[in-house]
VEXRODREN-843237 format. One line per 2 residues: for each residue x, y, z of N, C-alpha, C. Coordinates in nm, 2 decimals, padded with zeros to 4 digits. Example, Ala and Ser with C-alpha at 12.3 -4.5 7.8 and 13.67 -1.06 7.14 Angstrom:
residues 2
01.32 -00.57 00.78 01.23 -00.45 00.78 01.32 -00.33 00.78 | 01.28 -00.22 00.71 01.37 -00.11 00.71 01.29 00.00 00.79
END
This chain:
residues 224
-00.47 04.72 00.25 -00.49 04.63 00.13 -00.40 04.50 00.14 | -00.28 04.52 00.19 -00.19 04.41 00.21 -00.25 04.30 00.30
-00.31 04.35 00.41 -00.37 04.26 00.51 -00.48 04.19 00.44 | -00.56 04.26 00.36 -00.67 04.20 00.29 -00.63 04.09 00.20
-00.52 04.12 00.13 -00.47 04.02 00.03 -00.42 03.89 00.10 | -00.36 03.91 00.22 -00.31 03.79 00.30 -00.43 03.71 00.34
-00.53 03.78 00.39 -00.65 03.70 00.44 -00.71 03.63 00.33 | -00.72 03.69 00.21 -00.79 03.62 00.09 -00.70 03.50 00.05
-00.57 03.51 00.05 -00.48 03.40 00.01 -00.50 03.28 00.11 | -00.50 03.32 00.24 -00.52 03.21 00.34 -00.65 03.14 00.33
-00.76 03.22 00.30 -00.89 03.16 00.28 -00.90 03.07 00.16 | -00.83 03.11 00.06 -00.82 03.03 -00.06 -00.75 02.90 -00.04
-00.65 02.90 00.04 -00.57 02.78 00.08 -00.66 02.68 00.16 | -00.74 02.74 00.25 -00.83 02.65 00.33 -00.93 02.59 00.24
-00.99 02.66 00.15 -01.09 02.60 00.06 -01.04 02.50 -00.04 | -00.91 02.51 -00.08 -00.86 02.42 -00.18 -00.79 02.30 -00.12
-00.77 02.29 00.01 -00.69 02.18 00.07 -00.76 02.05 00.06 | -00.69 01.94 00.03 -00.74 01.81 00.03 -00.81 01.76 -00.09
-00.79 01.83 -00.21 -00.86 01.79 -00.33 -00.77 01.71 -00.42 | -00.65 01.71 -00.40 -00.56 01.64 -00.50 -00.55 01.49 -00.47
-00.56 01.41 -00.58 -00.56 01.26 -00.56 -00.41 01.22 -00.57 | -00.38 01.11 -00.50 -00.25 01.05 -00.50 -00.24 00.94 -00.60
-00.12 00.89 -00.63 -00.11 00.78 -00.72 -00.16 00.65 -00.66 | -00.22 00.57 -00.74 -00.27 00.44 -00.69 -00.16 00.35 -00.65
-00.17 00.29 -00.53 -00.08 00.19 -00.49 -00.14 00.05 -00.51 | -00.07 -00.04 -00.57 -00.12 -00.17 -00.61 -00.02 -00.28 -00.57
-00.08 -00.38 -00.50 -00.01 -00.50 -00.47 -00.07 -00.62 -00.54 | 00.01 -00.70 -00.60 -00.04 -00.82 -00.68 00.04 -00.95 -00.63
-00.03 -01.06 -00.64 00.03 -01.19 -00.60 -00.04 -01.30 -00.68 | 00.02 -01.42 -00.69 -00.04 -01.54 -00.74 -00.06 -01.64 -00.63
-00.04 -01.60 -00.51 -00.05 -01.69 -00.40 -00.17 -01.66 -00.31 | -00.26 -01.75 -00.29 -00.38 -01.73 -00.21 -00.35 -01.69 -00.07
-00.25 -01.76 00.00 -00.22 -01.73 00.14 -00.17 -01.59 00.15 | -00.10 -01.54 00.05 -00.05 -01.40 00.06 -00.17 -01.31 00.04
-00.26 -01.33 -00.05 -00.37 -01.24 -00.08 -00.46 -01.23 00.05 | -00.48 -01.33 00.12 -00.57 -01.33 00.24 -00.50 -01.27 00.36
-00.37 -01.24 00.35 -00.29 -01.18 00.46 -00.33 -01.04 00.48 | -00.29 -00.98 00.60 -00.32 -00.84 00.63 -00.24 -00.74 00.54
-00.14 -00.79 00.47 -00.07 -00.71 00.37 -00.16 -00.67 00.25 | -00.26 -00.75 00.23 -00.35 -00.73 00.11 -00.49 -00.70 00.15
-00.55 -00.77 00.24 -00.69 -00.74 00.27 -00.72 -00.73 00.42 | -00.83 -00.68 00.46 -00.87 -00.67 00.60 -01.01 -00.73 00.61
-01.03 -00.81 00.72 -01.15 -00.88 00.73 -01.16 -01.01 00.65 | -01.28 -01.05 00.63 -01.31 -01.18 00.55 -01.32 -01.15 00.40
-01.31 -01.26 00.32 -01.33 -01.25 00.18 -01.45 -01.33 00.14 | -01.51 -01.29 00.02 -01.63 -01.36 -00.03 -01.61 -01.42 -00.16
-01.66 -01.53 -00.19 -01.65 -01.60 -00.32 -01.78 -01.57 -00.40 | -01.77 -01.52 -00.52 -01.89 -01.50 -00.60 -01.94 -01.64 -00.64
-02.06 -01.66 -00.63 -02.12 -01.80 -00.65 -02.14 -01.83 -00.80 | -02.05 -01.92 -00.84 -02.06 -01.97 -00.98 -02.13 -02.11 -00.99
-02.19 -02.15 -00.88 -02.25 -02.29 -00.87 -02.36 -02.31 -00.98 | -02.42 -02.20 -01.02 -02.53 -02.21 -01.12 -02.48 -02.24 -01.26
-02.35 -02.23 -01.28 -02.30 -02.25 -01.42 -02.30 -02.40 -01.45 | -02.35 -02.43 -01.57 -02.35 -02.57 -01.62 -02.27 -02.58 -01.75
-02.22 -02.70 -01.78 -02.13 -02.71 -01.90 -02.20 -02.69 -02.03 | -02.33 -02.68 -02.03 -02.40 -02.66 -02.16 -02.46 -02.52 -02.17
-02.43 -02.43 -02.08 -02.49 -02.30 -02.07 -02.43 -02.20 -02.16 | -02.51 -02.12 -02.22 -02.47 -02.00 -02.29 -02.54 -01.88 -02.22
-02.48 -01.76 -02.23 -02.53 -01.65 -02.16 -02.54 -01.53 -02.25 | -02.65 -01.53 -02.34 -02.66 -01.42 -02.44 -02.68 -01.28 -02.37
-02.72 -01.28 -02.25 -02.74 -01.15 -02.17 -02.64 -01.13 -02.07 | -02.53 -01.21 -02.07 -02.43 -01.20 -01.97 -02.46 -01.28 -01.85
-02.37 -01.28 -01.75 -02.39 -01.35 -01.63 -02.38 -01.26 -01.51 | -02.48 -01.25 -01.42 -02.48 -01.16 -01.31 -02.49 -01.23 -01.18
-02.40 -01.20 -01.09 -02.40 -01.26 -00.95 -02.34 -01.17 -00.85 | -02.40 -01.15 -00.74 -02.35 -01.07 -00.63 -02.31 -00.93 -00.68
-02.39 -00.88 -00.78 -02.37 -00.75 -00.84 -02.25 -00.73 -00.93 | -02.19 -00.85 -00.96 -02.09 -00.85 -01.06 -02.15 -00.88 -01.20
-02.12 -00.81 -01.30 -02.17 -00.83 -01.44 -02.06 -00.88 -01.53 | -02.08 -01.00 -01.59 -01.98 -01.06 -01.67 -02.03 -01.08 -01.81
-01.96 -01.02 -01.91 -02.00 -01.03 -02.05 -01.88 -01.07 -02.14 | -01.91 -01.11 -02.26 -01.81 -01.13 -02.36 -01.86 -01.09 -02.50
-01.86 -00.96 -02.52 -01.92 -00.90 -02.64 -01.84 -00.92 -02.76 | -01.91 -00.96 -02.87 -01.86 -00.96 -03.01 -01.95 -00.87 -03.09
-01.92 -00.75 -03.11 -02.01 -00.65 -03.17 -02.12 -00.63 -03.07 | -02.25 -00.65 -03.12 -02.36 -00.63 -03.03 -02.41 -00.76 -02.97
-02.34 -00.87 -02.99 -02.38 -01.00 -02.94 -02.29 -01.05 -02.83 | -02.35 -01.10 -02.72 -02.28 -01.15 -02.61 -02.25 -01.30 -02.63
-02.12 -01.33 -02.64 -02.08 -01.47 -02.67 -02.04 -01.55 -02.54 | -02.07 -01.50 -02.43 -02.03 -01.56 -02.30 -02.09 -01.70 -02.29
-02.01 -01.80 -02.25 -02.06 -01.93 -02.23 -01.98 -02.00 -02.12 | -02.03 -02.12 -02.08 -01.96 -02.20 -01.98 -01.85 -02.28 -02.05
-01.74 -02.31 -01.98 -01.64 -02.39 -02.04 -01.54 -02.44 -01.93 | -01.47 -02.54 -01.96 -01.36 -02.60 -01.88 -01.23 -02.54 -01.92
-01.14 -02.51 -01.83 -01.00 -02.48 -01.87 -00.94 -02.61 -01.92 | -00.84 -02.60 -02.01 -00.78 -02.72 -02.07 -00.69 -02.79 -01.97
-00.65 -02.72 -01.86 -00.57 -02.79 -01.76 -00.64 -02.76 -01.62 | -00.67 -02.86 -01.55 -00.73 -02.85 -01.42 -00.88 -02.88 -01.42
-00.94 -02.88 -01.54 -01.08 -02.92 -01.55 -01.18 -02.84 -01.47 | -01.15 -02.71 -01.45 -01.24 -02.63 -01.37 -01.34 -02.56 -01.46
-01.47 -02.57 -01.42 -01.57 -02.51 -01.50 -01.58 -02.36 -01.47 | -01.59 -02.28 -01.57 -01.59 -02.13 -01.55 -01.66 -02.06 -01.67
-01.65 -01.93 -01.68 -01.71 -01.86 -01.79 -01.60 -01.82 -01.89 | -01.64 -01.84 -02.02 -01.54 -01.83 -02.13 -01.58 -01.71 -02.22
-01.48 -01.63 -02.26 -01.51 -01.53 -02.35 -01.49 -01.58 -02.50 | -01.49 -01.49 -02.59 -01.48 -01.52 -02.73 -01.33 -01.55 -02.77
-01.31 -01.63 -02.87 -01.18 -01.66 -02.91 -01.11 -01.54 -02.96 | -00.98 -01.52 -02.92 -00.90 -01.41 -02.95 -00.97 -01.28 -02.92
-01.05 -01.29 -02.81 -01.13 -01.17 -02.77 -01.11 -01.15 -02.62 | -01.22 -01.09 -02.56 -01.21 -01.06 -02.42 -01.33 -01.10 -02.34
-01.31 -01.11 -02.21 -01.42 -01.13 -02.12 -01.42 -01.01 -02.02 | -01.53 -00.94 -02.00 -01.53 -00.82 -01.92 -01.61 -00.85 -01.79
-01.54 -00.81 -01.68 -01.61 -00.82 -01.55 -01.63 -00.68 -01.49 | -01.76 -00.64 -01.48 -01.79 -00.51 -01.42 -01.82 -00.53 -01.27
-01.75 -00.46 -01.18 -01.77 -00.47 -01.04 -01.89 -00.40 -01.00 | -01.94 -00.43 -00.88 -02.06 -00.36 -00.83 -02.04 -00.21 -00.82
-02.15 -00.14 -00.82 -02.15 00.01 -00.81 -02.06 00.05 -00.69 | -01.97 00.14 -00.72 -01.88 00.18 -00.61 -01.74 00.11 -00.62
-01.74 -00.01 -00.70 -01.62 -00.08 -00.72 -01.57 -00.17 -00.60 | -01.47 -00.24 -00.63 -01.41 -00.33 -00.53 -01.26 -00.30 -00.53
-01.19 -00.31 -00.42 -01.05 -00.27 -00.41 -00.96 -00.39 -00.38 | -01.01 -00.51 -00.37 -00.93 -00.63 -00.36 -01.00 -00.75 -00.42
-00.93 -00.81 -00.52 -00.99 -00.92 -00.59 -00.89 -01.04 -00.61 | -00.94 -01.16 -00.61 -00.86 -01.28 -00.63 -00.93 -01.36 -00.74
-00.87 -01.38 -00.85 -00.93 -01.44 -00.97 -00.87 -01.58 -01.01 | -00.95 -01.68 -01.04 -00.91 -01.80 -01.10 -00.92 -01.78 -01.25
-00.81 -01.79 -01.32 -00.81 -01.76 -01.46 -00.74 -01.86 -01.55 | -00.76 -01.86 -01.68 -00.70 -01.95 -01.77 -00.73 -01.92 -01.91
-00.69 -02.01 -02.00 -00.73 -02.00 -02.14 -00.77 -02.13 -02.19 | -00.84 -02.14 -02.30 -00.89 -02.26 -02.36 -00.79 -02.33 -02.45
-00.68 -02.26 -02.48 -00.58 -02.32 -02.57 -00.45 -02.25 -02.57 | -00.39 -02.23 -02.69 -00.25 -02.18 -02.69 -00.23 -02.03 -02.68
-00.34 -01.96 -02.66 -00.33 -01.81 -02.65 -00.28 -01.77 -02.51 | -00.20 -01.66 -02.51 -00.15 -01.60 -02.39 -00.26 -01.51 -02.33
-00.26 -01.51 -02.20 -00.36 -01.43 -02.13 -00.31 -01.29 -02.08 | -00.40 -01.19 -02.09 -00.37 -01.06 -02.04 -00.48 -01.01 -01.95
-00.45 -00.95 -01.84 -00.55 -00.89 -01.75 -00.53 -00.74 -01.75 | -00.64 -00.67 -01.76 -00.64 -00.52 -01.76 -00.74 -00.48 -01.65
-00.69 -00.41 -01.55 -00.77 -00.35 -01.45 -00.80 -00.20 -01.47 | -00.92 -00.16 -01.47 -00.95 -00.02 -01.48 -01.00 00.03 -01.34
-00.95 00.14 -01.30 -00.98 00.20 -01.17 -01.08 00.31 -01.18 | -01.14 00.34 -01.06 -01.24 00.45 -01.06 -01.19 00.58 -01.11
-01.06 00.61 -01.09 -01.01 00.74 -01.13 -00.97 00.74 -01.28 | -01.00 00.63 -01.35 -00.97 00.62 -01.50 -00.84 00.56 -01.53
-00.75 00.54 -01.44 -00.62 00.48 -01.47 -00.64 00.33 -01.49 | -00.54 00.27 -01.55 -00.54 00.12 -01.57 -00.41 00.06 -01.54
-00.41 -00.08 -01.52 -00.29 -00.16 -01.49 -00.31 -00.29 -01.57 | -00.21 -00.33 -01.64 -00.21 -00.44 -01.73 -00.11 -00.55 -01.69
-00.15 -00.67 -01.69 -00.05 -00.78 -01.64 -00.06 -00.89 -01.75 | 00.06 -00.96 -01.77 00.08 -01.06 -01.86 00.15 -01.18 -01.80
00.19 -01.28 -01.88 00.26 -01.40 -01.83 00.38 -01.36 -01.75 | 00.45 -01.25 -01.79 00.57 -01.21 -01.72 00.54 -01.17 -01.57
00.42 -01.14 -01.55 00.38 -01.09 -01.41 00.32 -01.21 -01.33 | 00.33 -01.33 -01.38 00.29 -01.45 -01.31 00.16 -01.51 -01.36
00.10 -01.45 -01.47 -00.02 -01.52 -01.52 00.01 -01.65 -01.58 | -00.09 -01.75 -01.58 -00.06 -01.88 -01.62 -00.01 -01.89 -01.77
00.06 -01.99 -01.81 00.11 -02.00 -01.95 -00.01 -02.04 -02.04 | 00.02 -02.03 -02.17 -00.09 -02.06 -02.27 -00.15 -02.20 -02.24
-00.28 -02.21 -02.24 -00.35 -02.33 -02.22 -00.35 -02.37 -02.07 | -00.30 -02.29 -01.98 -00.29 -02.33 -01.84 -00.40 -02.25 -01.76
-00.40 -02.28 -01.63 -00.49 -02.21 -01.54 -00.41 -02.17 -01.42 | -00.46 -02.07 -01.34 -00.39 -02.03 -01.22 -00.47 -01.92 -01.15
-00.40 -01.85 -01.07 -00.47 -01.75 -00.98 -00.39 -01.61 -00.99 | -00.47 -01.51 -00.97 -00.41 -01.37 -00.97 -00.48 -01.29 -00.87
-00.41 -01.23 -00.77 -00.47 -01.15 -00.67 -00.43 -01.01 -00.68 | -00.51 -00.91 -00.64 -00.48 -00.77 -00.65 -00.54 -00.70 -00.53
-00.47 -00.60 -00.47 -00.52 -00.52 -00.37 -00.47 -00.38 -00.41 | -00.57 -00.28 -00.40 -00.53 -00.15 -00.45 -00.59 -00.04 -00.36
-00.52 00.08 -00.37 -00.57 00.20 -00.29 -00.68 00.27 -00.36 | -00.72 00.22 -00.47 -00.83 00.28 -00.55 -00.93 00.18 -00.59
-01.06 00.21 -00.60 -01.16 00.11 -00.63 -01.14 00.06 -00.78 | -01.16 -00.07 -00.80 -01.15 -00.13 -00.93 -01.29 -00.13 -00.99
-01.31 -00.07 -01.11 -01.44 -00.06 -01.17 -01.46 -00.18 -01.27 | -01.36 -00.23 -01.33 -01.37 -00.34 -01.42 -01.24 -00.42 -01.44
-01.26 -00.54 -01.49 -01.14 -00.62 -01.53 -01.17 -00.68 -01.66 | -01.07 -00.67 -01.75 -01.08 -00.73 -01.89 -00.98 -00.84 -01.90
-01.03 -00.97 -01.93 -00.95 -01.08 -01.96 -00.94 -01.10 -02.11 | -00.83 -01.10 -02.16 -00.82 -01.12 -02.31 -00.71 -01.22 -02.34
-00.72 -01.28 -02.46 -00.63 -01.38 -02.51 -00.59 -01.36 -02.65 | -00.46 -01.38 -02.68 -00.41 -01.35 -02.81 -00.46 -01.44 -02.92
-00.50 -01.56 -02.89 -00.54 -01.66 -02.99 -00.67 -01.74 -02.95 | -00.68 -01.77 -02.83 -00.79 -01.86 -02.78 -00.88 -01.78 -02.68
-00.97 -01.85 -02.62 -01.06 -01.78 -02.53 -01.01 -01.77 -02.39 | -01.03 -01.65 -02.33 -01.00 -01.64 -02.18 -01.11 -01.70 -02.10
-01.07 -01.76 -01.98 -01.17 -01.82 -01.90 -01.15 -01.77 -01.75 | -01.27 -01.74 -01.69 -01.27 -01.70 -01.55 -01.33 -01.81 -01.47
-01.26 -01.88 -01.38 -01.31 -01.99 -01.31 -01.35 -01.96 -01.17 | -01.31 -01.85 -01.11 -01.35 -01.82 -00.97 -01.32 -01.67 -00.95
-01.39 -01.61 -00.86 -01.38 -01.47 -00.83 -01.41 -01.44 -00.68 | -01.31 -01.40 -00.61 -01.32 -01.36 -00.47 -01.31 -01.21 -00.46
-01.38 -01.15 -00.36 -01.36 -01.01 -00.34 -01.35 -00.98 -00.19 | -01.28 -00.87 -00.15 -01.26 -00.83 -00.01 -01.23 -00.69 00.00
-01.20 -00.64 00.12 -01.17 -00.50 00.14 -01.01 -00.49 00.15 | -00.96 -00.40 00.07 -00.81 -00.38 00.07 -00.76 -00.33 00.20
-00.65 -00.37 00.25 -00.59 -00.32 00.37 -00.50 -00.19 00.34 | -00.49 -00.15 00.22 -00.41 -00.04 00.18 -00.49 00.09 00.21
-00.42 00.20 00.26 -00.49 00.33 00.27 -00.55 00.37 00.14 | -00.67 00.41 00.14 -00.74 00.45 00.01 -00.71 00.59 -00.04
-00.70 00.61 -00.17 -00.68 00.74 -00.23 -00.80 00.83 -00.21 | -00.77 00.96 -00.20 -00.88 01.05 -00.19 -00.90 01.11 -00.33
-01.00 01.07 -00.40 -01.02 01.11 -00.54 -01.11 01.23 -00.55 | -01.18 01.26 -00.45 -01.27 01.37 -00.45 -01.25 01.46 -00.33
-01.30 01.58 -00.34 -01.29 01.67 -00.22 -01.37 01.61 -00.11 | -01.32 01.58 00.01 -01.39 01.52 00.12 -01.50 01.62 00.17
-01.60 01.56 00.24 -01.70 01.65 00.31 -01.63 01.73 00.41 | -01.65 01.86 00.41 -01.58 01.95 00.51 -01.61 01.91 00.65
-01.51 01.91 00.73 -01.52 01.88 00.87 -01.57 02.01 00.94 | -01.62 01.99 01.06 -01.67 02.11 01.14 -01.56 02.22 01.16
-01.44 02.17 01.18 -01.33 02.27 01.20 -01.30 02.35 01.08 | -01.31 02.28 00.96 -01.28 02.34 00.83 -01.39 02.45 00.81
-01.52 02.41 00.84 -01.62 02.51 00.82 -01.61 02.63 00.90 | -01.57 02.61 01.03 -01.55 02.72 01.12 -01.44 02.81 01.07
-01.33 02.75 01.02 -01.22 02.83 00.97 -01.26 02.91 00.85 | -01.34 02.85 00.76 -01.39 02.91 00.64 -01.48 03.03 00.67
-01.58 03.00 00.76 -01.67 03.11 00.80 -01.60 03.22 00.87 | -01.50 03.18 00.96 -01.43 03.29 01.03 -01.35 03.37 00.93
-01.29 03.31 00.83 -01.21 03.39 00.73 -01.30 03.48 00.65 | -01.42 03.43 00.62 -01.52 03.52 00.54 -01.56 03.64 00.63
-01.58 03.61 00.76 -01.62 03.72 00.85 -01.51 03.83 00.86 | -01.38 03.78 00.87 -01.27 03.87 00.88 -01.26 03.95 00.75
-01.27 03.88 00.64 -01.26 03.95 00.51 -01.37 04.05 00.49 | -01.49 04.02 00.53 -01.61 04.11 00.53 -01.58 04.23 00.62
-01.53 04.20 00.74 -01.51 04.31 00.83 -01.40 04.41 00.78 | -01.29 04.35 00.72 -01.18 04.43 00.67 -01.23 04.52 00.56
-01.32 04.46 00.47 -01.37 04.54 00.36 -01.46 04.65 00.41 | -01.54 04.63 00.51 -01.62 04.74 00.56 -01.53 04.85 00.62
-01.43 04.81 00.69 -01.34 04.91 00.75 -01.27 04.99 00.65 | -01.23 04.93 00.53 -01.17 05.01 00.43 -01.27 05.10 00.36
-01.39 05.06 00.34 -01.49 05.14 00.28 -01.52 05.26 00.38 | -01.53 05.23 00.51 -01.56 05.34 00.60 -01.45 05.44 00.61
-01.33 05.39 00.60 -01.21 05.48 00.60 -01.21 05.58 00.48 | -01.24 05.52 00.37 -01.25 05.60 00.24 -01.36 05.70 00.25
-01.47 05.67 00.31 -01.58 05.76 00.31 -01.55 05.88 00.41 | -01.49 05.84 00.53 -01.45 05.95 00.62 -01.34 06.03 00.57
END
Protein backbone atom coordinates (compact mmCIF):
# COMPACT_ATOMS: atom_id res chain seq x y z
CA UNK A 1 0.00 0.00 0.00
CA UNK A 2 2.95 2.33 0.61
CA UNK A 3 4.17 1.76 -2.96
CA UNK A 4 0.64 2.42 -4.22
CA UNK A 5 0.49 5.74 -2.30
CA UNK A 6 3.83 6.86 -3.76
CA UNK A 7 2.69 6.06 -7.29
CA UNK A 8 -0.55 7.99 -6.78
CA UNK A 9 1.31 11.03 -5.41
CA UNK A 10 3.73 10.99 -8.34
CA UNK A 11 0.86 10.74 -10.83
CA UNK A 12 -0.91 13.66 -9.15
CA UNK A 13 2.22 15.79 -9.44
CA UNK A 14 2.48 15.00 -13.16
CA UNK A 15 -1.17 15.97 -13.76
CA UNK A 16 -0.92 19.24 -11.82
CA UNK A 17 2.39 20.52 -13.19
CA UNK A 18 2.43 23.78 -15.16
CA UNK A 19 -0.95 25.26 -14.15
CA UNK A 20 0.19 28.12 -11.91
CA UNK A 21 0.34 31.61 -13.43
CA UNK A 22 3.24 33.91 -12.72
CA UNK A 23 3.12 37.62 -11.89
CA UNK A 24 2.75 39.95 -14.88
CA UNK A 25 5.97 41.69 -15.96
CA UNK A 26 5.43 45.22 -17.31
CA UNK A 27 7.81 47.67 -18.97
CA UNK A 28 6.64 51.24 -19.63
CA UNK A 29 8.22 54.20 -21.43
CA UNK A 30 7.36 57.61 -22.85
CA UNK A 31 10.03 57.37 -25.55
CA UNK A 32 9.20 55.96 -28.97
CA UNK A 33 12.73 54.80 -29.75
CA UNK A 34 12.78 52.81 -26.54
CA UNK A 35 9.38 51.22 -27.21
CA UNK A 36 10.43 49.96 -30.67
CA UNK A 37 13.65 48.46 -29.25
CA UNK A 38 14.08 44.73 -28.63
CA UNK A 39 13.67 45.39 -24.91
CA UNK A 40 9.98 46.09 -25.55
CA UNK A 41 8.80 44.54 -28.82
CA UNK A 42 9.75 41.96 -31.39
CA UNK A 43 9.19 42.40 -35.11
CA UNK A 44 7.38 45.35 -36.65
CA UNK A 45 4.69 47.58 -35.16
CA UNK A 46 1.35 48.65 -36.67
CA UNK A 47 -0.48 51.99 -36.47
CA UNK A 48 -4.24 51.85 -36.06
CA UNK A 49 -5.68 53.92 -38.91
CA UNK A 50 -7.29 57.12 -37.57
CA UNK A 51 -7.31 58.78 -41.01
CA UNK A 52 -11.10 58.56 -41.23
CA UNK A 53 -11.59 60.84 -38.23
CA UNK A 54 -12.78 64.35 -39.11
CA UNK A 55 -13.06 67.36 -36.83
CA UNK A 56 -16.87 67.43 -36.99
CA UNK A 57 -17.45 63.73 -36.36
CA UNK A 58 -19.35 62.17 -33.50
CA UNK A 59 -19.49 58.43 -32.90
CA UNK A 60 -22.73 57.41 -31.15
CA UNK A 61 -21.89 53.75 -31.78
CA UNK A 62 -18.20 54.07 -30.98
CA UNK A 63 -15.20 53.92 -33.29
CA UNK A 64 -13.93 50.59 -34.63
CA UNK A 65 -10.69 50.04 -36.53
CA UNK A 66 -8.34 47.08 -36.90
CA UNK A 67 -10.53 45.19 -34.40
CA UNK A 68 -10.01 47.84 -31.71
CA UNK A 69 -13.28 49.18 -30.24
CA UNK A 70 -13.23 52.70 -28.77
CA UNK A 71 -16.14 54.14 -26.78
CA UNK A 72 -16.87 56.92 -24.30
CA UNK A 73 -20.02 55.90 -22.47
CA UNK A 74 -22.13 58.21 -20.32
CA UNK A 75 -24.85 55.98 -18.97
CA UNK A 76 -26.29 54.25 -22.04
CA UNK A 77 -25.12 56.96 -24.46
CA UNK A 78 -21.81 56.94 -26.30
CA UNK A 79 -20.34 60.46 -26.21
CA UNK A 80 -17.26 59.69 -28.27
CA UNK A 81 -16.30 62.49 -30.67
CA UNK A 82 -13.38 63.83 -32.65
CA UNK A 83 -11.28 66.59 -31.08
CA UNK A 84 -7.90 68.31 -31.11
CA UNK A 85 -5.61 68.28 -28.12
CA UNK A 86 -5.09 71.75 -26.71
CA UNK A 87 -1.35 71.51 -27.33
CA UNK A 88 0.08 70.02 -30.50
CA UNK A 89 -3.11 70.33 -32.52
CA UNK A 90 -3.37 66.57 -33.14
CA UNK A 91 -6.79 65.26 -34.15
CA UNK A 92 -7.96 62.28 -32.12
CA UNK A 93 -10.87 60.71 -30.27
CA UNK A 94 -12.24 62.47 -27.21
CA UNK A 95 -14.10 61.02 -24.23
CA UNK A 96 -16.61 62.77 -22.02
CA UNK A 97 -15.62 65.60 -19.68
CA UNK A 98 -14.46 64.30 -16.29
CA UNK A 99 -15.13 60.85 -17.67
CA UNK A 100 -13.31 58.13 -19.52
CA UNK A 101 -12.51 56.77 -22.94
CA UNK A 102 -12.35 52.98 -23.21
CA UNK A 103 -10.25 51.05 -25.72
CA UNK A 104 -11.10 47.36 -26.11
CA UNK A 105 -8.30 45.40 -27.80
CA UNK A 106 -8.98 42.68 -30.39
CA UNK A 107 -10.07 39.22 -29.26
CA UNK A 108 -7.13 37.59 -27.58
CA UNK A 109 -5.67 40.95 -26.50
CA UNK A 110 -2.45 42.79 -27.35
CA UNK A 111 0.70 42.73 -25.24
CA UNK A 112 2.55 45.83 -26.50
CA UNK A 113 0.93 49.23 -27.13
CA UNK A 114 2.12 52.77 -27.76
CA UNK A 115 -0.46 55.52 -27.27
CA UNK A 116 -0.64 59.19 -28.22
CA UNK A 117 -2.60 60.75 -25.35
CA UNK A 118 -3.69 64.11 -23.93
CA UNK A 119 -6.52 66.09 -22.37
CA UNK A 120 -8.69 68.93 -23.65
CA UNK A 121 -8.01 71.22 -20.70
CA UNK A 122 -6.88 71.43 -17.10
CA UNK A 123 -7.71 67.87 -16.02
CA UNK A 124 -5.01 65.36 -15.11
CA UNK A 125 -4.88 62.17 -17.15
CA UNK A 126 -4.95 58.60 -15.80
CA UNK A 127 -4.33 55.38 -17.75
CA UNK A 128 -5.64 52.06 -16.49
CA UNK A 129 -4.65 48.82 -18.24
CA UNK A 130 -6.67 45.65 -17.63
CA UNK A 131 -5.00 42.35 -18.41
CA UNK A 132 -6.46 39.03 -19.53
CA UNK A 133 -5.89 37.51 -16.09
CA UNK A 134 -8.04 40.24 -14.46
CA UNK A 135 -5.18 42.24 -12.94
CA UNK A 136 -4.79 45.98 -13.61
CA UNK A 137 -2.04 48.61 -13.73
CA UNK A 138 -2.70 52.35 -13.36
CA UNK A 139 -0.44 55.25 -14.39
CA UNK A 140 -0.63 59.00 -13.73
CA UNK A 141 1.44 62.14 -14.35
CA UNK A 142 4.06 60.93 -11.86
CA UNK A 143 4.68 57.99 -14.23
CA UNK A 144 5.40 60.29 -17.16
CA UNK A 145 1.89 61.04 -18.46
CA UNK A 146 1.56 64.53 -20.01
CA UNK A 147 0.59 67.46 -17.74
CA UNK A 148 -2.92 68.91 -17.64
CA UNK A 149 -3.88 70.29 -21.04
CA UNK A 150 -0.84 68.70 -22.66
CA UNK A 151 -0.21 65.79 -24.99
CA UNK A 152 2.42 63.08 -25.12
CA UNK A 153 3.13 59.38 -25.54
CA UNK A 154 3.00 56.29 -23.36
CA UNK A 155 4.27 52.84 -24.29
CA UNK A 156 3.76 49.53 -22.55
CA UNK A 157 5.05 45.99 -23.04
CA UNK A 158 3.69 43.18 -20.87
CA UNK A 159 4.04 39.47 -20.24
CA UNK A 160 0.24 39.18 -20.25
CA UNK A 161 -2.30 40.14 -22.92
CA UNK A 162 -3.90 43.57 -22.44
CA UNK A 163 -7.69 43.35 -22.84
CA UNK A 164 -8.58 47.03 -22.39
CA UNK A 165 -7.25 50.53 -21.68
CA UNK A 166 -9.26 53.23 -19.90
CA UNK A 167 -8.21 56.88 -20.31
CA UNK A 168 -9.78 59.18 -17.74
CA UNK A 169 -9.45 62.81 -16.70
CA UNK A 170 -10.22 64.48 -13.40
CA UNK A 171 -11.85 67.57 -14.90
CA UNK A 172 -11.76 67.64 -18.69
CA UNK A 173 -11.91 65.16 -21.55
CA UNK A 174 -9.24 62.52 -22.24
CA UNK A 175 -8.06 62.29 -25.85
CA UNK A 176 -6.45 59.45 -27.78
CA UNK A 177 -4.50 60.77 -30.76
CA UNK A 178 -2.69 57.63 -31.94
CA UNK A 179 -2.46 53.92 -31.20
CA UNK A 180 0.30 51.49 -32.20
CA UNK A 181 0.40 47.79 -31.41
CA UNK A 182 3.08 45.10 -31.63
CA UNK A 183 4.22 41.82 -30.10
CA UNK A 184 5.94 42.08 -26.73
CA UNK A 185 9.48 40.73 -26.48
CA UNK A 186 8.85 39.68 -22.87
CA UNK A 187 8.33 35.97 -22.10
CA UNK A 188 4.58 35.48 -21.80
CA UNK A 189 2.84 34.26 -18.66
CA UNK A 190 1.17 30.87 -18.69
CA UNK A 191 -2.34 31.61 -17.45
CA UNK A 192 -3.92 28.30 -18.41
CA UNK A 193 -2.88 24.71 -18.29
CA UNK A 194 -0.91 24.10 -21.50
CA UNK A 195 -1.89 21.41 -23.99
CA UNK A 196 -0.19 18.24 -22.76
CA UNK A 197 2.94 17.29 -24.65
CA UNK A 198 3.45 13.74 -25.92
CA UNK A 199 5.97 13.00 -23.16
CA UNK A 200 3.52 14.16 -20.49
CA UNK A 201 0.79 11.97 -21.93
CA UNK A 202 3.13 8.98 -21.94
CA UNK A 203 4.10 9.56 -18.31
CA UNK A 204 0.45 9.95 -17.32
CA UNK A 205 -0.66 6.83 -19.16
CA UNK A 206 2.32 4.89 -17.81
CA UNK A 207 1.47 5.95 -14.28
CA UNK A 208 -2.15 4.87 -14.71
CA UNK A 209 -1.05 1.47 -16.01
CA UNK A 210 1.32 0.97 -13.05
CA UNK A 211 -1.43 2.06 -10.64
CA UNK A 212 -3.89 -0.31 -12.28
CA UNK A 213 -1.39 -3.18 -12.20
CA UNK A 214 -0.56 -2.61 -8.54
CA UNK A 215 -4.22 -2.55 -7.67
CA UNK A 216 -4.79 -5.86 -9.46
CA UNK A 217 -1.81 -7.39 -7.68
CA UNK A 218 -3.15 -6.35 -4.27
CA UNK A 219 -6.61 -7.70 -5.07
CA UNK A 220 -5.15 -11.01 -6.30
CA UNK A 221 -3.01 -11.32 -3.17
CA UNK A 222 -6.01 -10.75 -0.89
CA UNK A 223 -8.06 -13.34 -2.76
CA UNK A 224 -5.30 -15.98 -2.64
